[in-house]
N, C-alpha and C positions, 0 to 999 in steps of 0.2 A: 678503482671504485665504480660499481655500477650503477648508473644515474636512472634504469627505468624505473617506471611506476607497476607496482605491483597490481595487475588488473585480472587475477585469476578468477574474480568472480564475474568479471564481464566477459572474460574469455570463454565462459561455459554457459553464457547466455545464447540460446539458440534464437536466429534471427526471423524464421518461417512465418507464415501467417495459420500454419494449422494449429488446431485447437491444443494439442500437447506443448506446442512450443508458447504461446499465449499464455498458458497457464502458468508454466516455468518463470516468465518475466513478470507475470503480476504478481505470484507468489515472492519474487525476491523483490519487487519494488516495495510490498506490504512490509518484508522484513525490514528492509533498510528505513523507511519511513515510521513503523512501529515499534519494532523488536531489535534496533540494532546492539544494543547492551541493557545489562540488568542494573539498576540503582542500587549498591550496596547499602545495606541497611533496612530497606523496604521492600528487598526482593522483587522489584516492580520493573519490566521492561520498557524502556522507552527508545524513540528513534527520532531520524532528522525531522519528522513533522513537528516533536515537541520542540526540539534544540532551535529550529529555524522560527520558529513562533515567537520566541523572544526578539526578535528584531523586527519592530514594529511596521505594520501593513506590508513590507516586501516581503518578509519571511512567510506571513500568511498568505501572500499572495502565489509566493514560490511553491509554497503546500499546496494552495488550491490547483495550481498547475501540474503537478505531479499526480495528486488525486484525479484531476480531469483527463489526464493521460490513460488511466486505469478505466476510468467509465468509457473511453475511445475503444481500447481495447475490447472491453466487454460489447460494446456497439458491432465491431467487427465479427465478433462470434454468435450474433443474431439474438441477443437477448431481448426479450420483450418490451416496448416502450415502458409500460409500468415499472419494470427492474430498472432500466436506466435511470428513469426518472427518481425513483427512490436511491439510487447512487448517486444519482447528481444533487440530490437533496441532501444526503451524507456530505458530501463535499462541500456544498452550499452553506448548511448550518455549521459546519466545522470552520467555516472562512468567516461567517458574519460573527460568531462567538469568539473566534481567535483574532479579531479588531479590537475588541474590548480591552484595554489594559488589563494585567492580572488575572481576571476572570477567563480569557482567552486560552492564557499558558495552562491555568488547570484544566479549562477543558479538553485540550489538546492532550493531557497527560490521562483523563479519563475517559473522554468519548473518542474511541478510536474509529474514525470513519472508514478508514482504508481496511481495516479489519474486516468490519463490518461490510463491506463492500466485497471483499475478497469472500468470505464466507455465501454471499449471495450468488457469485461467479461459481463458486466451486459446485454448488447444488445443481446449478444448469449444467454445468461441466459434467458432473456424475449423472445426470440423467440424458442429456442428449449426446455426450461424448465420453462412453463410460471407459475407453480403453485408456484415457487420460489420468484416470484414477489413478493415485499412489497411496501405497501403505505410508502413515504418518506416525512411524514410532518414535521412541525415544534417541536412538543412535543418531539421526540426520539432526534433530533440533537443538 
């Protein structure tokens, strides 16, 4: 019996600091946090951010840490201080609302701070590093 853990998603993550590698890492993190699977019946994707948000305080802080990592990666790409502040604000708002029982769980489901931050980062990358742009068709998603 093979006891190895399937790490295929992590094996494919590039470790470089170049914009293309950062883009892949952040897109993967956003998918993990916001769109891990679709909830049957309502056909709405959820991810780890929503799931760990059910654990009081610790889950919200863990989600904030993962969201802050995305902001850190964006900082390393040279996003403006204004954009970084907006991204940090999204993570902070998600965290503060997440600390309120039940309301925070609903907010995690509706307010996807990581998806919002990924959109800002993609706009920056498409403008300043166009070679990192990828075609986002149906086949890969």
